[in-house]
C-alpha positions, 0 to 999 in steps of 0.5 A: 362809356365814351358818350358819358366821358365826352359829356363830362369833358364838355361840361368841365370845359364850359365850367372852366370857361365860365370861371374865367368870366367871373369878376375879380375883387376890387381892393378897397384898403389894406391896413396891417395885413387886413385886406378889404375888397368887394365884388359888385354885381348889377342884378336888376335894371328894369326900373327907369330911374334906378339900377339894383346891385348887390355887393359882397364885401370881404375882409381878410387877415392875410397875416400869419397871426391873429389881430385884435382890437379893443372895445369899451364894455357896456353902453358907454359910461366910459367914453373916450370917443365914439370909435372906442365903443364901436364893436366893428373895426371897419365900415364900408360905405356906398356913397351914391345909394338912391333912396331915403333911409336906404342902407348904405353901410356894411360894418365888418366885425371880428369875433369876440374873444374871451380875453379882456385887457387890464383896463377892462376892454373886451378884445375882438379877434380877426383870425389869421387867414380868415375871410369875413364876408357880408353882402348888401343890396342897394339901388343907385341912380340909373346908369351910375356905377356904385362908389364904395369907400372904406374906413378903419376905426380900430387900431389893430394889434397882435395879442402881445401888444396888449399884455 
């Protein structure tokens, strides 16, 4: 019994110690309580010209209430501007991605609610205290650090602002 207890204590200690070395998220932006952050990890550096990374993008509604944004339905016969037709509220871009046609964007989208505004716009919801996560793998030129930026496209509101 003592042998098992000692082994458990050692595993617990090393497990706790490895958590101390875990990366902390880097905050990109905060808009109306929506905090967008990322963690970037290099996963391969064997290529002589480029390094491979993976980024986990997290957007969290830190408010104690849900936030909503509206989207014009359909393919766009009604076009106020391009931003109104996007179903995502925010887009994270990695500006120094290497490769022609390489994917360098992560689009963060809320959940389609069953609500419609009086103008006929669909309402998408970002639930309170919920993390929206997406990951992307990409290459950057050898020795460079990935550069990430965030742009919010939608005006985020409480539900009461629509009715």
